[in-house]
C-alpha positions as CSV (number, residue, x, y, z in Angstrom):
1,M,190.9,143.1,55.0
2,E,187.4,141.1,56.3
3,T,184.7,143.2,55.5
4,R,181.4,143.7,57.5
5,E,179.4,141.2,55.4
6,S,181.8,138.4,55.7
7,S,182.2,138.7,59.4
8,R,178.6,138.2,60.0
9,P,178.3,134.4,58.7
10,R,181.2,133.7,61.2
11,R,179.6,135.9,64.1
12,K,176.3,133.7,63.5
13,N,178.1,130.7,63.5
14,R,179.9,131.2,66.5
15,N,176.8,132.3,68.2
16,G,175.0,129.3,67.4
17,F,177.7,127.1,68.6
18,S,178.0,128.8,72.0
19,Q,173.9,128.2,72.1
20,I,173.9,124.8,71.5
21,L,176.9,124.7,74.0
22,A,175.0,126.3,76.5
23,G,172.4,123.9,76.3
24,I,174.6,121.1,76.9
25,L,176.3,122.5,79.9
26,V,172.9,123.5,81.6
27,N,171.1,120.2,80.9
28,S,174.0,117.4,81.5
29,I,177.4,118.4,82.2
30,Y,176.0,120.6,85.4
31,E,173.8,117.7,86.8
32,M,176.2,114.8,85.9
33,K,178.7,116.7,87.9
34,N,176.5,117.5,90.8
35,Y,174.3,114.5,90.7
36,P,176.4,111.6,89.4
37,V,173.3,109.3,90.4
38,V,171.5,110.2,87.2
39,L,174.5,108.2,85.4
40,I,173.3,105.1,87.1
41,N,170.0,105.4,86.0
42,T,170.9,105.8,82.1
43,V,173.0,102.7,82.5
44,L,170.9,100.3,84.4
45,S,167.8,101.3,82.0
46,P,168.7,99.5,79.2
47,L,170.9,96.9,80.6
48,S,167.9,95.8,83.1
49,F,166.0,94.9,80.1
50,L,168.9,93.3,78.7
51,I,169.8,91.2,81.5
52,L,166.0,90.1,81.8
53,I,165.8,88.8,78.3
54,T,169.3,87.1,78.5
55,F,167.9,85.2,81.6
56,V,164.6,84.2,80.4
57,S,165.9,83.1,76.8
58,R,168.9,81.4,78.7
59,G,171.3,83.6,76.4
60,S,169.8,82.7,73.0
61,L,168.4,86.3,72.6
62,I,171.5,88.3,74.0
63,G,172.2,89.6,70.8
64,E,169.0,90.6,70.0
65,A,168.6,92.6,73.6
66,V,171.9,94.5,73.1
67,E,170.6,95.8,69.8
68,G,167.5,96.6,71.3
69,G,169.3,98.3,74.2
70,L,171.2,100.3,71.6
71,L,167.8,101.3,70.3
72,M,166.0,102.1,73.4
73,S,169.1,104.0,74.9
74,M,168.7,106.2,71.7
75,F,165.1,106.8,72.0
76,S,165.1,107.3,75.7
77,A,167.6,109.8,75.0
78,G,165.1,111.7,73.0
79,T,162.2,111.2,75.5
80,S,164.1,112.3,78.3
81,L,164.2,115.7,76.6
82,Q,160.6,116.2,77.1
83,G,160.6,116.1,80.8
84,D,163.8,118.1,81.1
85,M,162.6,120.9,78.8
86,S,159.3,121.1,80.7
87,H,161.4,121.4,83.9
88,L,163.4,124.2,82.5
89,K,160.3,125.7,81.0
90,N,157.7,125.3,83.9
91,D,160.2,125.5,86.9
92,F,162.8,127.8,85.9
93,K,161.1,129.6,83.0
94,L,164.1,129.2,81.0
95,Q,162.4,128.8,77.8
96,D,161.0,132.3,78.4
97,M,164.1,133.9,78.8
98,V,165.3,131.8,75.9
99,V,162.3,133.1,73.5
100,S,162.9,136.8,74.4
101,S,166.8,136.2,73.4
102,P,168.4,136.1,69.8
103,T,168.6,132.3,70.2
104,R,166.5,130.2,67.7
105,W,164.5,127.4,68.7
106,P,166.6,124.8,66.1
107,N,169.8,126.0,68.3
108,Y,167.8,125.5,71.8
109,L,166.6,122.0,70.6
110,I,170.0,121.0,69.1
111,G,171.9,121.8,72.6
112,I,169.1,119.9,74.5
113,A,169.2,117.1,71.9
114,F,173.1,116.7,72.4
115,S,173.2,117.0,76.0
116,E,170.4,114.0,76.1
117,I,173.3,112.1,74.0
118,V,175.9,113.2,76.7
119,Y,173.7,111.5,79.5
120,S,173.6,108.2,77.4
121,V,177.2,107.8,76.8
122,P,178.1,105.6,79.6
123,A,175.0,103.3,78.3
124,L,175.9,103.3,74.8
125,A,179.7,102.9,75.7
126,V,178.7,99.4,77.6
127,L,176.1,98.5,74.8
128,G,178.4,99.3,72.2
129,I,181.3,97.1,73.7
130,L,178.8,94.2,74.2
131,A,177.9,94.6,70.3
132,V,181.1,94.6,69.1
133,Y,181.6,91.0,70.7
134,L,178.2,89.7,70.4
135,V,176.5,91.0,67.3
136,H,178.0,90.1,64.1
137,L,177.4,93.0,61.5
138,T,178.8,93.3,58.3
139,P,180.1,96.6,57.3
140,F,176.5,97.5,55.5
141,G,174.8,96.5,58.5
142,V,176.7,98.6,60.7
143,L,175.7,101.5,58.5
144,Q,172.1,100.2,58.7
145,L,172.4,99.8,62.8
146,I,173.6,103.4,62.9
147,A,171.2,105.1,60.5
148,V,168.3,103.2,62.5
149,L,169.6,104.4,65.6
150,L,169.7,108.3,64.3
151,M,166.6,108.3,62.9
152,M,165.1,106.7,66.3
153,F,166.7,109.7,68.0
154,V,165.5,112.2,65.6
155,T,162.1,110.8,66.1
156,S,161.9,110.7,69.9
157,I,163.5,114.3,70.1
158,A,160.7,115.5,67.8
159,L,158.2,113.8,70.1
160,G,160.0,115.0,73.3
161,F,160.0,119.1,72.1
162,T,156.4,118.9,70.9
163,F,154.9,117.5,74.1
164,A,157.4,119.6,76.4
165,T,156.1,122.8,74.7
166,F,152.5,121.8,75.0
167,S,152.9,120.6,78.6
168,S,152.1,122.9,81.4
169,D,153.6,120.9,84.4
170,I,156.1,118.4,85.0
171,V,153.7,116.0,86.2
172,Q,151.7,116.3,83.0
173,S,154.9,116.1,81.1
174,F,155.6,112.7,83.2
175,A,152.2,111.3,82.0
176,F,153.1,112.1,78.1
177,S,156.6,110.3,78.8
178,R,155.3,107.0,80.1
179,L,152.4,107.3,77.4
180,V,155.2,107.3,74.9
181,S,157.5,105.1,76.5
182,T,154.6,102.3,76.8
183,L,153.6,102.5,73.2
184,F,157.2,103.0,71.7
185,S,159.4,100.6,74.1
186,T,157.4,98.5,76.4
187,L,154.8,97.2,73.8
188,P,157.0,96.7,70.6
189,P,159.2,93.4,70.5
190,V,162.5,95.4,70.5
191,Y,164.6,93.0,72.8
192,Y,163.3,90.0,71.1
193,P,162.2,89.2,67.5
194,I,158.4,90.0,66.2
195,T,158.0,86.1,65.7
196,Y,157.8,85.5,69.5
197,I,154.5,87.4,69.7
198,P,151.6,84.8,68.7
199,L,149.4,85.6,66.1
200,P,146.8,87.8,66.0
201,F,148.6,90.0,68.4
202,R,151.6,90.2,66.1
203,Y,149.8,92.6,64.2
204,L,149.3,95.1,67.2
205,A,153.0,95.5,67.2
206,Y,153.5,97.1,63.9
207,I,151.6,100.0,65.2
208,S,154.8,101.4,66.6
209,P,157.5,102.5,64.5
210,T,160.4,101.0,66.9
211,T,159.2,97.5,65.4
212,Y,160.2,98.5,62.3
213,A,163.7,99.7,63.6
214,A,163.9,96.5,65.7
215,E,163.4,94.6,62.2
216,I,165.9,96.2,60.3
217,A,168.7,96.0,63.1
218,Q,167.6,92.3,63.5
219,N,167.9,91.7,59.8
220,A,170.9,93.4,59.4
221,A,172.5,90.7,62.2
222,G,171.0,87.8,60.8
223,Y,168.7,87.0,63.9
224,I,165.8,87.4,61.5
225,H,165.6,86.9,57.4
226,L,163.2,89.3,56.0
227,S,162.8,89.9,52.2
228,A,163.8,92.8,50.4
229,L,160.1,94.1,50.0
230,M,159.7,93.7,53.8
231,V,163.1,95.5,54.4
232,S,162.1,98.4,51.9
233,I,158.8,98.7,53.6
234,D,160.3,99.0,57.1
235,W,162.9,101.5,55.9
236,S,159.8,103.4,54.1
237,V,157.6,103.3,57.4
238,L,160.3,104.3,59.4
239,I,161.3,107.5,57.2
240,A,158.0,108.6,57.0
241,V,157.4,108.3,60.4
242,T,160.5,110.2,60.9
243,V,159.6,113.0,58.6
244,I,156.0,113.4,59.4
245,L,157.0,113.7,63.5
246,T,159.7,116.0,62.6
247,L,157.5,118.4,60.4
248,L,154.9,118.3,63.3
249,C,157.4,119.4,65.7
250,S,158.7,122.2,63.3
251,T,155.1,123.6,62.9
252,K,153.1,122.7,65.8
253,A,155.3,123.0,68.6
254,R,154.4,126.2,71.0
255,W,157.7,128.0,71.2
256,R,156.9,131.3,71.3
257,E,152.8,130.9,72.3
258,I,153.6,130.2,75.8
């Protein structure tokens, strides 16, 4: 006979899963069903850069561009969370309702984060198929690429959630989003090797953590050749940035003080 104490963990797990599923349904499934145009935007955004780089390089950088598209799709998925959460918080007052409910902020965040991945599935599927044919990776290289993509997603989620809880208006949230996009995706050499940037401007690219992620991915595919020391430095910086931003998200984000 099942005791009351043993049933509590199962009930909590079911409640947590239901809360995460609710976030996915509210923030992605509903909008994708009622506004299919949002899927076009998620596909065109990374592919537009890929096509541009491919045309400019006459096909010589198509592999790097595909990897860059994957990186930016994952990063954009996280930063998109900022605008969505700000909209739900400020316009629909959803966060006020969630705060007053038994829902814990990690469940709310995970649900919205997974919803952003659902949004990005079409783009990730197209880029994944291109990667299979155009990017030649060893099994270890595949693991490195997956790890980098996950770290980029976690980093962008931490940034997006923190900015969303601080923003008091959707316009302010868009300003934060454009700033993050410029610093993390426009300026860094994600779709092409960093060697294409002339010195001394090349050093400015290392301000952005996406530069280190791109170097790891490009080295894994053989597009650039880094020493073991440089690869270790890239991983160390990327891990440190991810951990720091995650800690800031968990300690500084305004969840209940609204």
